C-alpha angles and dihedrals in degrees: 000000000000124000118229111252093240091055098047115119114245114231103235121179115248111238126190096356093185123136111272110250110251094013120141090208108107097207127068115272115226114222139183096200094119096054114111117259090245090069093056128087132185089258091064096058126070111215109208127189103217101195158302083160099043130112094240096047095049094221096290107079128065123191120192102210127190111207133195098199100309094333120105116235101167140003129195116187115215114200134177101084089115104039108170102180089212097143093054092042091058091062088069095048130080117251094259092045091057091069091072092054094050089065092069113053095066096027092183093060108038099148091047090051088049090051096053091050094043093050091050092051092045090050091058093044095045092235126156115195121222120270095251090054090050092055093045089052090054091048093052092044094053093045087052091049090053092048091050093050091048091055090049094049095044096049095040091051090049092052093049097046102269092115098166091063091078092061093045095048097042089053091067093036089058089055090054091050089052089055090049089054092048095053101035108016093244131086101210116003096047101162082201103143111063137168106283097025136311137319097254142345121269113269121228089248091054091053090049091050090048092050091052092046093052090052096050104034098078089058091051091052087054088055091053091052092048089054100044118013097075096021106130094214093049092046094048091051096048112026110095091002122121098008115195117181120218090248093052092046091056096044092049093049095241118171141174118031088345094068096031088053086060092057100262114128097216112148120149091214087067105025098041104014123199136174090028097300089140088071095057124090111229139126129240107242114229139164131197093205092092092201140094091278092053091052089051090054090050092055092047091052091046090055090055091047091049089056089052090052091048090052092053093044093051092048093051099039103137129208121250142078124329096210137048117265097241118124091195090061104035131026118263121251116279094246092058092061090070095054108028127061089192089058090052090051093050090047092051094046094048095051096043104036107006125217126304125237120214115257115267141074135268139183125202127174128197133184113257128180089270099042138264111017107185131183123202118189133183120199128193092193097267134111092266130059118254091211137357122191129175125207101218121205089200092059095048096044091056088068089071095059095092094046091049094044102046113122092002125121120263090244089062091063090083092062093041095051090047095051091060088060092204120179103211094206085061093051101063110032 
């Protein structure tokens, strides 16, 4: 029986037939990765569309992957399947209305998004919020960081076979959402942090819930570690997978657990402190492993440090107002409307026109669960922004996917995509 010419197997030389590091395949894996490009043809590469309809890409990320057998030779991310248009939309909204929109691009970090925007507006206006508001902002930011890391760990564990992690992590996340509802009225999109302060003061029940959470959360983190840290399946799927050297992390602009997992102690709460973070005692979590496992260890350590910050914030929470005393920025108390015509005028102007921000531009960056979340605003002196632009950690961290995936097996892409922890609504705004 003769084989058709087009179906004959080409005799390629086997180069570097060593066992692939991290592979679960017991025999050596032949590879052609060291052959010069001139010896390759398009017929020798399988081009695979990984997503957008794939469980690990959640319908909003497409990766064009070139494969040599099961080995990754090239990756091209394709974004834009979840274009929100938030930045352009904010140009048509008054300054105070923009707070609601900032909740939604990184939907796992709404208060932190609020904070970046509020700090940028306050920078242009020369406003300093009261001490109690500063502490409440730190509390909400750290609760949000914990919630974000819990979503990452639960979903990443689910995708790599540790299915029970989702139930464990979402148990504590639900507690955080309950606290969000208690202090703001909303579980996810709180719009709590606003220019000039915060939406409302903490209720006694919120403080009781926070006290209980701080007491129990360290034990829950111990549970996560008992389930994952020495788990042989988790370790085999993450150790040595998705390596990103410190040099590559810097060149690619990575931030958050991505760069700290490569051994670089870059955390905006320490390096460029805001909201009084310089007064809190905490450590910057790093790992020299430079792989998916190292980034997991970083997030575990960050969760413990966030609990430490929450403990300090609750102990030092001062009395006093939670908003600036400026009737041109925030509405007057209800009781003043019955006795002061000036208060009525300010109330009417705020709710019909909004406040104006001095002409100029400002950039402020804060540390989210994914890394540097920056907000750049341009004002022309009116009651609406001229331009709003967010520096998204999710967008920048996606650049590292190809570098982390090169020469890995296609099955490792699940762990590598997960370790970037990108929120696709935050990528294309």
